Every structure is written in structure tokens, then in C-alpha cells.
C-alpha positions, 0 to 999 in steps of 0.5 A: 271775840277775845284774842286767842290764848294760843295760836300758830303761824305757818307751823310745821311739826316733826322730828330731826328737821323733817316735817310730819305736819305742814302749815298747821293753822289753829287758834284757841280762845279763852274758855275753849276746848279744842280736840285733835282727832285723826288716825293713829300715827299722823302726828297728833301727839307730835303736834301737842308736844310742839304746842307745849314746847316739848318739841321745837317746831320744824318751821313756823311758830307757836304763840302763847298770849302773843309771845313766841313759845320758844322765847318764853323762859320755862318758869313763865311758860309753867305759869301759863301752860300745864301738860298732862300726858299719857305717860304713867307717872309713878312718884316714889312714896309720894302721897296724893296731896304731895303730888298735887302740891308739885303743881305749885312749884312755878309759884314758889320760891327756890326751895319749893316750900308751900305757903298757906295760900299755896296749900289752899290752892292744893285743897281747892284743886283736889276738891274740884276734881273730887279727890279729897278722900285720896289726899293721904294715900300713896299715889302709886297704889291708886287705880288708873282713873284715880291717878289721872284725876290726881294728875288733873288736880296737879295741873289745875293747881298750877293755875294755867291759862291753858291745859294740854292733854294727850289722850287723857282718857286712854286708861279710863273706864266709861265712868271715869271718862265721863267724870274726867271730861265733865270736870274739864268742861266745867273748868273751861266754863267756870275758870275760862280755862282753855283746853287742847287735847287729843281723843280717840272717842269720836262721840265724846269729842263731838260732845265736849269740843268747841273746835275740832282739828282733823289731822290727815296725812301730812296736813290739817284736813279740817278745823271747825266746830263739831257741826262743821266737821261731822258732815255725812261720810267725813269720818269714814273718809278721814279714817279710811274706813274699809269696814263698818260705818260711822253715823256723824249725826248720832255717833253710832259706830256699827260693824259691817252688815251681813251681805246676802239676801235678807232672811228676816223682816223686822218691823221696828221703830222708836228705838225698839229694833236696834238691839235686835239688828245688832244681835242678828248681825252678830249671828250672821243673819241678814235682815230687812227693816221697816217701815221707819221714819228717817228721824226714827231712833232705829233708822241709823242702825237699820241703814248700817246693818240691814240688807234693805231698809224701807224708810219714809220722810220724817213727819209724813204719812207712810205712803202706799208704795212704801207699804208695797215695798215692805210687803215684797220684802216680807214675801222674800224673807222666811220670817218676820218679827215685830219689836213694837207693841202695836196693840192700841197704838194710834193712827200713826201705826196703821200701816205697821199693823197692816204689815204685821197682819200681812206677815201673820196671814203668810204664816211668817210672823214670829214672837220677838222672844224667839231671838232674845 
């Protein structure tokens, strides 16, 4: 593998000589995306500021391209590293093209005049981020999403080897979150650009990141690929979750289940039951669910929200003992709902048809439309 663009050596970060995080060891290679995750207030922003020389280390060192960060002149640093923070920059009366153009200042002479080559870089950066149509608009009149994209174009225009971003999606709606992160991913691939950022959106962090750095207490708790970090139960432990649940495999975040004996049995599967599970939880109605294969789309939500969930191993026929357990739960519930269309379904649905028929004979099977 290539030598790291940036790495740390026994790094300690904090304020006033007091360390918030100790022994931070990380390395970012060309084209990699590294994302910091962890609870609020544990030092993620402080670490990012230290990695970008906005704060001096309490101890240890940050090395950029093999050189210690504190020894790099500001202009040399600006040629290699660009920073995008959550602070709402409001340049007075500047057009978007002019804002993006300020990213060229590390490359210009003392007067800061842009050459035709500089202007070509401005055009290329605005095209890459998709803000060409905004070039003549006043920056202060843009929406949060548009501003963030213009500032990203400014950072790209700087032509750095690495970009540092502190919560870059904080002010963005879901459309702009996805567009913004897609641009970062595309740049990391096409330009071999390295990215270090912090994110609160765990599901997005798990999808875009090559490496994750998990901050907990006064230390880095884990550093590795999403597959190495998102192991069962870890996110609940990292964030000290006391209510609800997070499923590392799917990224599903669920509220706390209704904790009482089930009132309704839901025959579900293939993703048809999850919306109903959440509706019942919102209404404070407890329920049981089944029979679900362990790899079924409904299984994560059923595990999190149901009082009881009857499961079968993936790719295995439904066993008789699972059918009997489901019937016991139907007996204990006041009603049953089937979210599946079982008419004409294949042999795989035989036991589920049996359950629906059983609930019908008991006079408990209700139309799904009752609760939709």
C-alpha cells in the first residue's frame, strides 16, 4: 500500500495543555475516506482541528506527507490540506464564483490575482460539484445546501491532497446529504483525494468510509473498516444507548419496544411488516411477529420492536416447533394480522398459510386495512 498522506505519532489532543484524547494512532492513505464517529463532546472536532493545525497538539505529532505539521509553513500546508468546517461562512457581497476563487490563493502571487489557468480550475471545481448555475449569485442568498456545495468547490479548487470536514452534512436535508457525500466519494476515487471527516449519520458513515475511527471517553476505542467496527452490539456500547436499538448489519435505528404482553400477532415477511411494526409501536400496542427467516427484511425491526418474534434459520424449512410456538402466541393475542399476500404463494408459504388459517378459525384474523 502507498505511504500514508497523514498519520499520527502518540498524539494527544486537547486545550490548555490538558488532553481530551490520548494516544491517537491513525493513518490515512491516498484516496481513502476516514470518518470519525462517537458521542457528542468526546473530542472529535478537537481532533479534526489538531489534524488541520488549527490547534497545537498537547503531545505527540501529526505528520503530513512525512513532515511534522507544526513545522510546515502556512502556504505549504494550504497547498496540501483544505478545511471545511460547520461554521456558516458569510462573505459580504461576494458572488459564488468569487468565493470558489479564493481557494486558489495558495497558488497565486502576493496580489492574489487569478490567471487563466486559475480560472480554469475554478470552473472545473464548480462543474464537479454542480454549482455552475450559481456562479453569479450572491453567496449569502443561497440555501444551506447550496452554500455547503460552493464551499466544497472552494476546497476542491485549492487542489489539496487531503480535505478535512467537520460534520459537513449538519445543515443539509437528505437529498443534499447524499449528493454531497457522493461528490466526496467520486473525488476520492477519481482524484485520489484523501478525506477525513466526522459524521453523526451512522448508516452513511458505514457506507462511504474506508476506515472508521471510534472515539469513546478519552481514547480511540476502535479504528478499522466498517465491517470491523460495526459488530453486533458495538454501537449501543459506543454511544451508551439506554433506549431503543441500532442494528449494525442494516443500519436500522428503532425506538424502544412496548414492554407488555403482545396484543396482536403479525404474520409478516419480505419487508411487508416493518411499517406496521413501527405504527404499532407509535400507538403503544404490543405485538408478536413470525414466522420470519433470520435473513428476512422484516427481521431486524421485529427483533427490536416485538414482544416476541418467532424466527427460523435462513434457507431452512420452517420447523414444526416454530409453528407451534407461533400458534401459542396467536392464542395469547386478541387478534392477528397478515401483511403477506398468501394466495397462490409457493410451497415456502405453506406454514404461514397454516398460521393464517389457524387465526381465522379462532376468529382472530383481521384485515390489514384496519390499522393502515
